[in-house]
N, C-alpha and C positions, 0 to 999 in steps of 0.2 A: 580635287573636286570641290566644288563652290556648296555651302552650306545651305545658301539662300539667302533670302531675307529677315534680319531682327525680327523677332517676334515683339508684338506692342504690350508688354506684360503690365505697363502701368493701366492704359485704359481696359484691360481684364478686370483686374485689379480693383479700379476705382466703381466698373460696372458689376462687381460682387459684392462690394462693399453699399453701392444703390439696393441693388435688390435684396441683399440681407437686409437692409433698416425697413425696406418696404413689406416683405416679407412680419419682420417683426412687428409692426405696424398694426397688418391687417389680424397679426394674432391676439394684439392689444384690443382693438375693436372687437373683435368675435367676443373674447373671453368679459370686455365689459356689457357687450349685448346681453351676454347670457346671464351677467349677473344682475342686469336691469327686468331682466323676464323672468328669473327667476325670484326678485323680490315683488315686482308685479304679481304673480300666480300666489305666491304666501299672502298678499295683502287682499287678492281677493277671495281665496279657501278661507281667510279668518272675520273677511267681512260675510260670508256667506254662511259660516257658522253663527257668527254673532246674530244674523237675521232668522236661524232656523229654529234660535233657541225662543 
């Protein structure tokens, strides 16, 4: 019984590596965006509180 063609594990490994890198980059960008937004909200709240006094 023939086993069939060999699997191309090299390309699959490279593809997985690239996808993991892409996902990590998206996670970092999302985290950075959240930090910038949090800083902006804090700044605006501080400004609002100082104007109200």
